[in-house]
N, C-alpha and C positions, 0 to 999 in steps of 0.2 A: 093493126097495131094491139099490143096483151095490155090489158086492162091492169091498171097498178095496183090495185088492190089484190087481184090474182096473183101478182108476181111477187107481192110481200108475203101470201101463204104460202106459196110456194119455197120463198126463202128459209121462213119461220120452220118449214116441215124440215128440211133440209140440216137445220143449226140442230134441232131437236134429235134428229138421226145420230149424228156427228156426237152429241153429248153425251148420249144414250150408249152408243159405242164404248168411248173412252171411260165412262162407268162401269161398264160391264167388265172390260179389260182390267181395270182397276182393283174390282174385287176379286177376279181370279186369279192374279198376282198374288192379292195378301192371303188368300186361301189356299196357296201351294204348300204342299207339306214336305219341310226341311228333309234333305237327303240324310243317308245314313251316315255321311260323313261328320253331320253337323250334330246327329243323334249319339256320336260315340264317346262312351263315359270317359274321365280323365281317370287315367291310374293314381292310385294312392301316392306311390313314388313321387310323383310328378305334382303333386299339391305343395304348395308353399309351406313351410316350415318355421317357426318361431324360435331365436337362438336365444331367446329370454327365458331363464326358470320359470316356472309359476311360483307368485307369491303366495305364501301362506300366511292368514289372517293371524295376529299374535295369540288371539284366544284360542287358536288351534294349537299354538306350539307348546313346549312343555315349559312348565312354568319353573320359574328362577328361584333357586334356594333362598333360604333367609338368609340374611346376612348376619355375620358372625357378631353376637354386641360386641361392643367396645370393652377395652379394659377398665376397671371401675378406677376415677379419681377418688383420692381420699375426700375433697369435698364435696363430691354427689354423695356418698357413702354416709357421711356425716349428716348429710339434708336428709337422707333416706329414714336413717334412725332418728332424728326429730320428729319427723314427722309419722313414724308410726309408734314412737313410744313416748312423746308428749316429753321429750328432754328429759326423761327418769333414769334415763341411762345414756352414756358417751362411749366413745369407741375406746380402748387400751391399746393406744398405739406403743405398749411398751412387748407387747406380744407380738412374737412371728410366727405365720403370719396373723395380722389384725383382722384379715376378712377373705372368705373366698367364694366362688360363686359357682352354681349348678342346677339343674333341673331337679330337684330334691324331691319334690312330689309327684314326680314324672307327668305333667300337663302338658308340657312341650314349652314353658316359658320360664326364662331363667330366675332364678332364686338367690337370694344373697344371706349369707350367714359371719355374723361380725362378733367377734370379741367385745364384750363390752363389760362396764364397771358403773357403780352408781354411790354416789354418796350417803351416808348414813341419813340424811334425813329425806331420802325420797324412796328407803325401805318401804314407808307404810304405803306409798301410791304402787308401790311394785307389786306389794303383797295383796293390792285390794282384791278381792273376789269380782269387782263389778270393773275390771281393767279391760281395756280393748285387746289385750293380748292373753295367751294363754302361758302360764308357770308353770313347768312340770320339771321332774326328776327323769330321764331315759332309762335311767336303772329301776326306776320301779315300773316301769312299762312293759308288761310281759310281750315277748318275741312272738308274733302269729306262727301259728303251727306247732308251739312247745305245749307241755303241760300246764306251764302256767297259766297261758293263754285260756284254755279250757276249764280250770277252777275258778267261779266266782269268786271275787274278793273284791272288798272297799279300798278303793286308791288313797293312799296317807295324803295328807296336804302336807302341801310343798312350799317353805317359806323361805325367802332371799334372807342371807344375814349379812352381817357387816362383812366389807373387805371381799364377797365372792365375785368372782368372775363369770359372768353369764353369758353365754351363748345366743346371741340373737338371731333370728330366722323371719327375713321377711318373703313372703311367697309372691312371686311376680303375676302380674297380667299381661295377657297377649305378647305383642311384638315387643314391646316395651320393656315387659318384664319388670324386675323389681323396682326399676325408674319410674315406672308407670305411678301418678298422681293416686290413683285408684286401689294400688297395691296395701292393702292394710289388714291382710290375714297376716299374726306376727304370733312369733312364740319367744320366749325367754326360758333357756333351759339350764338349770342348776346340775354342777358337777358334768358338765360336758366340755369344759375346755381343758384341751390337751397338747401335747409336743406333736411334732414330725404330722403335722395336717396336712391332709389331702384329700383331694375330690375323685371318687372312682366312680367311673362313668358304667351306667346301667349293664353296658356291652360286655364290659372286663370282670364286672362283681361276680357271677358265677365261679371264678376260680379260686376266688378266696374265702369268703364268707362261709358261716356254716351251712351245712345242708338244710335243704328245705325252708330256707329263709326267704319269704317272697319278697323279692327288690320290686319296688313299684317305680324307683327313679335313681337319680344316681345318690352315694352316700358319701359320709364323712367318716375317712379313716383316720385315727391319732390313737395317741397314748395315753391314758388318764390312770393316775397315781399307778403306773408301772405295767398297766394292762393296755395290750393294745386290741382295740374295736372297732365296731362299726355304729355311727349313729346315722339311721335312716327311717323314712317316711313310711307308717303300717297304714296310714287311708285315714287316719283321724288325729293322730299322735305320733311323737318321735319317741323311740324306743334306741337301746344300744345292745350289741351282740358282740361275743368276744370273737375275735378273729386270728385266726391260724397264723 
């Protein structure tokens, strides 16, 4: 009769042998190299494609053009004149047109030109050298590039007289232009209110002004005392040049 301990040892050895064989077979199966069919590359034409076009981030797209400023309302023009000139002048609505807009100083912001009048009591304030605006006569400002501009001369003092019509100009600031509350660079022009007033853009001006006139922005074309001419910005002041 076989000893029970001996029988158990033989049974354990047999089980161990079977387990070892299964482990070896499993490792061999896992380490088997895939066949050539499994390694075959996928053709590009077989790759899935998306029908949705790529989305371009807004920052990479073309910038939208600035919107065209709305046409001025008489109420907001009156408000701008009161803000810029401390109510020293008011709109002369008897003149047609009473106001025009354009980029007169060529900085890309819309400016405002308004035909104004002042009461006799406002003249001392208008003529005050310490006023917040510049009072000048464009006919007394030399046209850049001409002989008069090269010759040093003392500027004549300009004084507004009773019943004068004055062309008030407000330079705009930023996108809001002359409507901006920060638009405080202002001018009062004497002998600058005329008839048949139009605004000529800088792109069309070279066809009509005198030769060699440096134009920085839009100009005001009008007839003053029977003479056709342009009022335009020199870079520091407004001047007048005869127009053919």
